[in-house]
TIDREN-861371 format. One line per 2 residues: number of its first residue (from 0); for each residue x, z, y of N, C-alpha, C, CB. Coordinates in pm, whole numbers, plus 32768, in hexadecimal, padded with zeros to 4 digits. Glycine has a CB too. Layout:
// TIDREN-861371
NUM) X Z Y X Z Y X Z Y X Z Y  ...
//
This chain:
// TIDREN-861371
0) 8055 8000 7F8A 8000 8000 8000 805A 8000 807D 7F9F 807B 8000  8033 7FB5 80E2 8085 7FB0 815C 8084 8036 81A5 8053 7F42 81B8
2) 80EE 804A 81EF 80FD 80C1 8242 8114 8094 82D2 8173 811C 8210  80C5 80CA 832E 80D8 80B0 83BC 8121 8129 83F6 804F 8096 8405
4) 818D 810F 843D 81E8 8174 8473 81E3 8167 850B 827C 8164 843C  81AC 81CB 854E 819F 81C8 85E0 8207 8226 861C 810F 81F0 860D
6) 8254 81F1 8679 82BF 823D 86BA 82A2 8240 8750 834D 81FF 869D  82A2 82B8 8789 8288 82CA 8818 8300 830E 8859 8207 831D 882E
8) 832C 82D8 88CC 839F 8310 8913 8379 8338 89A0 8413 82AB 8916  83B6 83A5 89CC 83BC 83C9 8A59 8450 83CD 8A7B 8373 8455 8A77
10) 847A 8373 8AD1 8505 8372 8AFB 851B 83DB 8B67 852E 82E6 8B2E  8595 8410 8B6E 85B6 8472 8BD5 85A8 842E 8C5D 8645 84AB 8BC1
12) 857D 847A 8CC2 855F 843E 8D45 85D6 83FE 8D8A 8526 84A6 8D9F  864F 842A 8D6D 86C5 83F4 8DB2 8705 837C 8D6A 872B 8460 8DC2
14) 86C8 834C 8CFF 8700 82DC 8CB4 86E0 825A 8CFD 86C7 82D9 8C23  8747 8209 8D12 8738 818A 8D59 86E1 8129 8D0A 87C2 814C 8D74
16) 8699 80D5 8D53 8640 8073 8D15 868B 8017 8CB5 85FB 8020 8D81  8706 7FF2 8CD5 8752 7F98 8C7D 8771 7FDA 8BF8 87D4 7F6D 8CC1
18) 8787 805C 8BF7 87A1 80A5 8B7A 8722 80B0 8B28 87DA 8132 8B98  86B3 80C8 8B6B 8632 80CD 8B25 8613 8044 8AE8 85C0 80F8 8B85
20) 8627 7FDB 8B34 860E 7F54 8B04 8664 7F35 8A8A 8628 7EED 8B74  86E2 7F5C 8A8F 873C 7F45 8A1F 870D 7F92 89A3 87CC 7F70 8A44
22) 86E6 8010 89B3 86B8 8060 8941 863A 8021 8904 869B 80F1 896E  85E0 7FF2 8957 8564 7FB4 8924 8583 7F32 88DA 8501 7F9A 8997
24) 85DB 7EE1 8911 8602 7E65 88CD 8644 7E82 8847 8660 7E12 8926  8696 7EEA 8842 86D8 7F0E 87C4 8674 7F45 875F 8746 7F75 87DD
26) 860E 7F8C 878F 85A3 7FBB 8736 855D 7F44 86F5 853C 8013 8783  853A 7EE1 8744 84F7 7E6B 870F 8552 7E19 86B4 84C3 7E15 8780
28) 85D4 7E1B 86D0 8634 7DCF 867E 8645 7E0A 85F2 86BB 7DCB 86C4  8618 7E85 85DE 8622 7EC1 8559 85D8 7E6E 84F1 85EB 7F50 855B
30) 8573 7E23 851B 8528 7DCE 84BD 8585 7D6D 8475 84BA 7D80 8508  85E7 7D3B 84BB 8647 7CDE 847F 86C6 7D23 844D 866C 7C72 84E3
32) 86E6 7D96 8487 8764 7DD9 8467 875D 7E39 83F1 8793 7E24 84DF  86E5 7E62 83CB 86D4 7EBD 8359 86CA 7E67 82DA 8655 7F19 836B
34) 872A 7E79 8283 8736 7E28 8209 871B 7E7F 818F 87C2 7DE5 81FF  86C2 7E4F 8137 86A0 7E99 80BD 8719 7E9B 805F 8625 7E5B 8076
36) 8738 7F0E 8025 87B0 7F18 7FD1 87A9 7EC5 7F50 87C8 7FA7 7FAD  8732 7EA9 7F20 8725 7E5B 7EA4 871B 7DC6 7EC0 86AA 7E89 7E56
38) 86C0 7D9F 7F18 86AB 7D0F 7F32 8712 7CD5 7F92 8620 7CF9 7F6A  8754 7D2B 7FDF 87B2 7D01 8047 876F 7CA9 80B0 8827 7CB5 8008
40) 86ED 7CC2 80C7 86A0 7C79 812B 865B 7CDE 8186 8639 7C19 80E9  8638 7CB2 8201 85EA 7D0B 8258 8566 7D32 8213 85CD 7CC6 82E0
42) 853D 7DAD 8224 84C7 7DDE 81DD 845A 7E15 8239 84F1 7E4A 817D  8471 7E19 82BA 8407 7E41 8316 83AA 7DCA 8325 8441 7E6F 83A2
44) 832A 7DDE 8309 82CB 7D6F 830D 82AC 7D42 839B 824B 7D96 82C7  828B 7DA0 83F3 826F 7D80 847E 82A3 7DF0 84D7 81D8 7D6A 8496
46) 82C0 7DCC 8553 82ED 7E2E 85B4 82C5 7DFD 863F 8388 7E45 85AA  8289 7E56 868C 8265 7E34 8716 826E 7EB3 8769 81D7 7DF6 871F
48) 8273 7EA2 87EB 8278 7F16 8840 828A 7EF1 88D1 82E6 7F71 8815  8283 7F58 8926 8296 7F41 89B4 827A 7FBE 8A06 823E 7ED1 89E3
50) 8280 7FAA 8A8A 8269 8018 8AE8 81D4 8034 8AF4 82A5 7FF6 8B73  81B5 80B3 8B08 812A 80DE 8B1A 80ED 809C 8B95 8123 8177 8B27
52) 8071 8070 8B89 8026 8040 8BFD 7F94 806F 8BF8 802C 7FA7 8C04  7F7E 80DF 8BB5 7EF7 8116 8BA9 7EC4 8149 8C2F 7EF3 8187 8B40
54) 7E43 8137 8C47 7E04 816B 8CC1 7DC3 81F3 8CAB 7D9D 8108 8CF4  7DCC 8228 8C2F 7D84 82A3 8C0E 7DC5 8321 8C43 7D75 82AE 8B7B
56) 7E49 831E 8C57 7E8D 8393 8C8E 7EA0 8406 8C2E 7E43 83C3 8D03  7E9D 83EC 8BAC 7EAE 8459 8B4B 7F29 8440 8AF1 7E2F 8467 8AF4
58) 7F90 8403 8B2A 8008 83E1 8ADD 8061 845B 8AC5 8057 8376 8B25  804F 84C5 8B11 809F 853F 8B00 8135 8522 8B03 807B 8585 8A7E
60) 815D 84C9 8B5C 81EA 84AA 8B6F 821E 8435 8B1D 8239 8520 8B4F  81D4 840B 8AB8 8200 839B 8A64 8204 831D 8ABB 81A1 8388 89E7
62) 8273 82D3 8AB3 8286 825D 8B07 828D 81DB 8AB8 8302 826C 8B59  82AF 81E2 8A36 82C1 8169 89E5 828B 8182 8958 8356 813F 89E0
64) 8252 8118 891E 8219 8122 8898 8244 80AB 8843 817F 812A 889E  8258 80C7 87C2 8281 8060 8762 822F 8070 86E3 831A 8069 8744
66) 820B 8000 86A6 81C0 8000 8629 820F 7FAA 85C6 812D 7FC9 863D  8233 7FE9 8556 8283 7FA7 84EF 8233 7FAE 846E 8311 7FEA 84DE
68) 822E 7F40 8423 81E4 7F42 83A4 8242 7F24 8331 8170 7EDC 83A6  8231 7F75 82C7 827C 7F66 824A 821B 7F43 81DB 82CA 7FE9 8228
70) 824B 7EFA 8177 81F7 7ED3 8105 81D4 7F4C 80AF 823D 7E69 80B0  8230 7FAB 80A6 821D 801D 804C 8252 809E 808B 8263 8004 7FC6
72) 8224 810D 8056 8259 818F 8080 82ED 819A 805E 820A 8202 803F  8317 815D 7FF1 83A4 8160 7FCA 83FC 811C 8032 83B7 811E 7F41
74) 83CC 80AB 8069 8417 8068 80D2 8420 80C0 814F 83D7 7FE1 80F5  83B0 80FD 8174 83B1 8158 81E7 840F 81CD 81D0 8324 818B 8203
76) 840D 8204 8158 8464 8276 8139 84F6 8251 8142 8444 82AD 80AF  851A 81DB 8111 85A5 81AD 811A 85CC 819D 81AD 85B9 8126 80CD
78) 8574 8162 81FC 858C 814E 828B 85A7 81D3 82D0 8513 8108 82CD  8551 8234 82BA 855C 82B4 82FE 85D4 8305 82CD 84DD 8304 82EB
80) 85EA 8308 824C 864F 8361 8213 86DA 8326 8203 8621 838F 8191  86E4 82A2 81ED 8764 826C 81C0 8796 81EF 8206 875A 824F 8133
82) 8740 819F 823F 876D 811E 8274 87D9 8132 82DF 86F6 80CE 82AE  8851 80FA 82CA 88BE 8110 832A 889F 80DB 83B6 893B 80CE 82F7
84) 885B 8069 83C0 883B 8033 8444 87DB 808F 848E 87FD 7FA6 8437  8778 80C5 8447 871A 8121 8486 875F 81A3 84AB 86A4 813E 8429
86) 87B2 81D7 8453 87F9 8254 846F 8851 8245 84EC 884F 827D 83F7  8896 81D5 84F8 88EB 81BB 856D 8896 81B4 85EB 893B 8139 855A
88) 8823 8172 85E2 87CA 8169 8656 879C 81F3 8681 8751 8110 8636  876F 8245 8624 8740 82CC 8644 87AE 831B 868B 8711 8316 85C4
90) 8826 8314 8657 8896 835D 8695 88B3 832A 8722 8914 8350 863F  889C 82A9 873A 88B8 826F 87BD 8859 82A1 882A 88B2 81D8 87B6
92) 87EB 82DE 8802 8788 830F 8862 87AB 8398 889B 8700 8314 8822  880F 83D8 8861 8837 845E 8890 8859 8458 8925 88B2 8493 883E
94) 881D 84B3 896F 8838 84BB 89FD 87DB 846A 8A56 88C2 8491 8A16  878B 8410 8A1C 8732 83C0 8A70 869E 83D7 8A52 8751 832D 8A5F
96) 8680 841A 89E4 85F5 8433 89BC 85CE 84C3 89DE 85E1 8418 8925  8562 84D0 8A28 8529 8554 8A46 84D3 8584 89D2 84D8 8550 8AC8
98) 8482 8526 899C 8426 8549 8930 8410 84CD 88DA 839E 8580 8967  8408 84E3 8858 83E4 8478 87FB 8379 84AE 879E 8461 8445 87AA
100) 8317 845A 8780 82AE 847E 8721 82A0 840B 86BE 8225 849B 876B  8283 842E 8642 8270 83CA 85DA 81F6 83F0 8589 82ED 83BC 857F
102) 81A5 838D 856A 8136 83A1 850E 812D 8325 84B6 80AE 83BB 855B  8115 833A 8437 8106 82CE 83D7 807C 82D8 8397 8177 82D3 836C
104) 8047 8265 8370 7FC8 8265 8328 7FBE 81EB 82D0 7F52 826B 838A  7F69 81F6 826B 7F45 8186 8218 7EBD 8155 8248 7F42 81AE 8180
106) 7EB2 80D7 8272 7E33 80A6 82A7 7DBE 80BD 8246 7E3E 8012 82C7  7D53 80F1 827F 7CD9 8106 8232 7CD1 8188 81E7 7CC9 809A 81D3
108) 7D39 81DC 81F0 7D33 825E 81AC 7D15 82CB 8213 7DB9 827C 8160  7CBC 8325 81EE 7C91 838E 8249 7C9A 8415 8208 7C04 8375 827A
//
């Protein structure tokens, strides 16, 4: 069953726009940079994201959102726990992220 992985970021207020833009581009590039250890091919099915533009005013500081889809929970687990490209990306956020939130779900399950 597919897994949808939602990642929300609040960047620190003093982080320059160019650094935020670079981090967001690198987040989206994980779709091509994360390689499955068995197939040796990219395994992220879809990835999208961008800056918040909601008019509701209930973002609680969140400024950017990303949605990543995996074919299986096993693929998601490898991504989160072991994928070297993802691990390097996460480490690169040190010092620029004020808050990060993640939620995953399987479509249609309640």
